C-alpha positions as CSV (number, residue, x, y, z in Angstrom):
1,M,52.0,86.9,57.3
2,A,54.8,86.5,54.6
3,I,56.0,90.0,55.1
4,V,56.0,89.7,58.9
5,G,57.8,86.3,58.5
6,Q,60.6,88.1,56.5
7,N,60.8,90.9,58.9
8,S,61.3,88.4,61.8
9,T,64.0,86.6,59.7
10,L,65.7,89.7,58.9
11,H,65.7,90.9,62.4
12,S,67.2,87.6,63.7
13,A,69.9,87.9,61.1
14,L,70.8,91.4,62.2
15,N,70.9,90.3,65.8
16,F,72.9,87.3,65.1
17,F,75.4,89.6,63.1
18,R,75.5,92.2,66.1
19,V,76.4,89.4,68.5
20,L,79.1,87.9,66.2
21,V,80.7,91.5,65.7
22,I,80.6,92.0,69.5
23,L,82.3,88.5,70.2
24,V,84.9,89.3,67.5
25,I,85.6,92.6,69.2
26,L,85.6,91.0,72.7
27,V,88.2,88.3,71.6
28,F,90.6,90.8,70.1
29,I,90.6,93.1,73.1
30,A,90.7,90.1,75.6
31,F,93.2,87.9,73.9
32,P,96.4,89.8,75.0
33,V,95.3,89.5,78.6
34,I,94.5,85.8,78.4
35,W,97.8,85.3,76.9
36,I,99.6,87.2,79.3
37,I,97.7,85.3,82.2
38,S,98.4,82.2,80.4
39,T,102.2,82.8,80.1
40,S,102.4,83.9,83.7
41,F,101.5,80.5,84.9
42,S,103.7,78.6,82.4
43,Q,107.2,77.5,82.1
44,R,109.5,79.3,79.8
45,I,109.9,76.6,77.4
46,D,106.3,76.6,76.8
47,M,106.3,79.9,75.2
48,F,108.2,78.5,72.1
49,K,106.0,75.5,71.6
50,L,104.3,74.9,68.2
51,P,101.5,75.2,68.0
52,P,101.2,77.4,70.9
53,K,98.8,76.5,73.7
54,L,97.1,78.4,76.4
55,F,97.3,77.2,79.9
56,S,99.5,74.1,79.0
57,A,100.7,74.3,82.4
58,F,99.7,75.8,85.9
59,I,102.6,76.8,88.1
60,I,103.1,79.6,90.5
61,D,107.0,79.6,90.3
62,N,107.0,82.8,88.3
63,F,105.3,84.7,90.9
64,R,107.4,83.3,93.7
65,Y,110.3,84.4,92.0
66,V,109.1,87.8,91.4
67,F,108.2,88.4,95.1
68,T,111.5,86.8,96.4
69,K,114.1,87.8,93.9
70,M,112.7,91.5,93.0
71,E,111.9,94.6,95.0
72,I,108.1,94.3,93.6
73,D,106.8,95.1,97.0
74,S,108.5,98.4,96.9
75,W,107.3,99.2,93.4
76,I,103.9,98.3,94.5
77,I,103.6,100.5,97.3
78,N,105.2,103.5,95.4
79,S,102.8,103.1,92.8
80,L,99.8,102.9,95.2
81,I,101.0,106.0,97.0
82,I,101.3,107.8,93.9
83,S,98.0,106.6,92.2
84,I,96.0,107.3,95.5
85,G,97.6,110.8,96.1
86,T,97.0,111.7,92.5
87,M,93.3,110.6,92.8
88,G,92.5,112.4,95.9
89,L,94.1,115.6,94.7
90,S,92.4,115.4,91.5
91,L,89.1,115.0,93.2
92,L,90.0,118.0,95.7
93,I,90.7,120.5,92.7
94,G,88.4,119.3,89.9
95,V,85.1,118.7,91.9
96,P,84.8,122.1,93.3
97,A,86.1,123.6,90.1
98,G,83.5,121.7,88.0
99,Y,80.7,122.7,90.4
100,A,81.6,126.4,90.4
101,F,82.0,126.3,86.5
102,S,78.4,124.7,86.3
103,R,76.8,127.2,88.5
104,I,78.3,130.4,87.5
105,N,77.5,132.1,84.1
106,F,80.0,134.5,82.6
107,R,81.2,135.6,79.3
108,G,83.7,133.2,77.5
109,K,82.6,130.2,79.6
110,K,82.8,127.7,76.7
111,V,86.2,129.0,75.5
112,L,87.7,128.6,78.9
113,L,86.3,125.1,79.1
114,I,88.0,124.4,75.6
115,M,91.3,126.0,76.9
116,I,91.1,123.6,80.2
117,L,90.6,120.6,78.0
118,L,93.5,121.4,75.6
119,T,95.7,120.9,78.7
120,R,94.6,117.1,78.7
121,A,95.1,117.0,75.1
122,L,98.7,117.9,75.3
123,P,101.4,115.2,74.5
124,T,102.8,114.0,77.8
125,I,106.5,114.7,76.6
126,V,105.5,118.4,76.3
127,L,105.0,118.7,79.9
128,V,107.8,116.4,81.4
129,M,111.0,118.7,80.8
130,P,109.5,122.0,82.1
131,F,108.1,120.0,85.0
132,R,111.4,118.4,85.9
133,I,113.1,121.8,85.9
134,I,110.6,123.1,88.4
135,M,110.8,120.1,90.7
136,Q,114.5,120.2,90.6
137,S,114.6,123.9,91.5
138,I,112.3,123.4,94.6
139,G,113.9,120.1,95.5
140,L,111.2,117.6,94.8
141,L,112.8,116.0,92.2
142,G,113.2,112.2,92.8
143,T,110.1,112.1,95.1
144,R,106.6,110.7,94.9
145,T,105.2,114.1,95.3
146,A,106.5,115.3,92.1
147,V,104.9,112.5,90.2
148,I,101.7,113.1,92.0
149,L,101.8,117.0,91.2
150,I,102.4,116.4,87.5
151,D,99.8,113.4,87.3
152,T,97.2,115.7,89.0
153,V,97.9,118.3,86.5
154,Y,97.2,116.0,83.6
155,N,94.1,114.4,85.4
156,A,92.4,117.4,86.9
157,A,91.3,118.7,83.6
158,F,89.3,115.7,82.8
159,T,87.7,115.5,86.5
160,F,86.8,119.3,85.9
161,W,85.1,118.6,82.6
162,L,83.2,115.4,83.8
163,M,82.1,116.9,86.9
164,S,80.9,120.2,85.4
165,G,78.6,118.4,83.3
166,I,77.4,116.2,85.8
167,F,76.7,119.2,88.1
168,E,74.8,120.8,85.3
169,S,72.5,117.9,85.2
170,I,71.5,118.4,88.8
171,P,68.7,120.7,89.4
172,S,70.0,123.7,91.2
173,D,66.4,124.1,92.7
174,L,67.6,121.3,95.2
175,E,70.4,123.8,96.5
176,D,68.1,126.6,96.6
177,S,65.9,124.6,98.8
178,A,68.9,123.6,101.1
179,R,69.7,127.3,101.5
180,I,66.1,128.3,102.4
181,D,66.3,125.6,105.2
182,G,69.4,127.3,106.5
183,C,72.3,125.7,104.5
184,N,75.3,128.0,103.3
185,P,76.6,127.6,99.8
186,V,79.5,125.2,101.1
187,Q,76.9,123.1,103.0
188,A,74.5,122.9,100.0
189,F,77.6,121.8,97.9
190,L,78.9,119.2,100.3
191,Y,75.4,117.7,101.5
192,I,73.1,118.2,98.3
193,A,75.4,118.4,95.1
194,V,78.2,116.0,96.1
195,P,76.2,112.9,97.2
196,L,74.0,113.3,94.0
197,S,77.1,113.2,91.9
198,K,78.5,109.9,93.0
199,P,78.7,108.1,89.8
200,G,80.8,111.1,88.4
201,L,82.9,111.0,91.4
202,V,83.7,107.4,91.3
203,T,84.4,107.7,87.4
204,S,86.8,110.4,88.0
205,A,88.4,108.8,90.9
206,L,88.8,105.5,88.7
207,F,90.2,107.4,85.6
208,A,92.8,109.1,87.8
209,F,93.9,106.1,89.4
210,I,94.2,104.1,86.4
211,F,96.3,106.8,84.5
212,S,98.5,107.3,87.5
213,W,99.0,103.5,88.0
214,N,99.9,103.0,84.4
215,D,102.1,106.2,84.1
216,F,105.5,105.6,82.8
217,L,106.9,108.7,81.0
218,F,106.5,111.1,84.1
219,A,107.6,108.5,86.6
220,L,110.7,107.6,84.5
221,T,111.6,111.3,84.3
222,L,110.8,112.3,87.9
223,T,111.6,109.3,90.3
224,S,114.6,108.0,91.9
225,P,115.6,104.5,92.6
226,D,113.9,104.6,96.0
227,T,110.6,105.7,94.3
228,T,110.4,103.6,91.4
229,T,106.9,102.5,90.4
230,L,105.8,99.2,89.1
231,P,106.0,99.9,85.4
232,L,109.5,101.4,85.7
233,G,110.5,98.3,87.9
234,M,109.2,96.2,85.2
235,L,111.3,97.8,82.4
236,S,114.5,97.4,84.9
237,T,114.3,93.8,84.7
238,F,114.0,93.6,80.8
239,G,116.9,92.4,79.0
240,I,118.3,90.3,81.8
241,M,118.9,87.1,80.9
242,Q,117.7,85.2,83.9
243,Q,114.5,87.1,84.1
244,G,112.8,85.6,81.2
245,W,109.4,86.6,79.6
246,T,107.4,84.4,82.0
247,Y,108.6,86.7,84.9
248,M,107.6,89.7,82.8
249,A,104.0,88.2,82.3
250,A,103.7,87.5,86.2
251,M,104.6,91.1,86.6
252,G,102.1,92.2,84.2
253,V,99.4,90.2,85.8
254,I,100.2,91.8,88.9
255,A,99.9,95.1,87.5
256,I,96.7,95.0,85.8
257,F,94.9,93.0,88.9
258,P,94.1,96.1,90.9
259,V,92.8,98.1,87.8
260,I,90.6,95.0,86.7
261,L,89.3,94.6,90.4
262,L,88.4,98.2,90.8
263,S,86.8,98.1,87.5
264,L,84.5,95.3,88.3
265,M,83.8,96.8,91.6
266,L,82.8,100.0,90.4
267,Q,81.3,99.2,87.1
268,K,77.8,100.2,87.7
269,Y,79.0,103.8,89.0
270,Y,81.3,104.7,86.2
271,I,79.1,103.6,83.4
272,S,76.5,105.7,84.7
273,G,78.9,108.5,85.4
274,L,80.1,108.7,81.8
275,T,76.4,109.1,80.6
276,F,75.0,111.1,83.6
277,G,75.7,114.5,82.0
278,G,74.7,113.6,78.6
279,V,70.7,113.8,79.3
280,K,69.2,116.8,80.9
């Protein structure tokens, strides 16, 4: 009985330690978000108070100023168009490619997979200047299309890698049965494989959207004043005396809101999507 009691005490202590570590990590990760939300609803003078206080005031003047004095509506629209376009094009390329890669066996398959993933590992600065020259030569420099194309180049590799693993986890016997019932290979892909890979599709779409929404370097190099995205718009206000940090915080809250909302709505899908291909 004494040994059982000691084991129970040790188990409780370990659980307490795990919970404590998780709470510390959560506070460390969440504190910057909480601070920027607090700043966005505060007056500028509140930022310099000692000791600092979270949510010492609750005013919406910062958001009102951002929407009335800045071109944030245009920045948000540009970011949405680019992010949704990148998401759609990445899925259009990566999903069929991942399916074909998972169903066809050939020599050098693993080497090809590594080479494709290496494109995702390249620093973004490596791709910017060659792509800028290409876009300028075909007349797309300064357009949303240019940013969508280069974001897709960077995201399609991840979509391809994730979807190929997920399709490998789906038994091909299901598609064989569909072909016996009269489906052609394209119909088997669309009506059998794609619906079963919904978690992977959602995960790929979410990652592509987040990357494109947060993209700064590609947009900085390839856009014009008319196609400025939200991150670039925030940069353009930095250093102007009348803007202040509270206005920057308000724009930051506006920038992170769509990503947090999408993540919460699709949480059950992308968690299972990231682990779907890990167990066969």
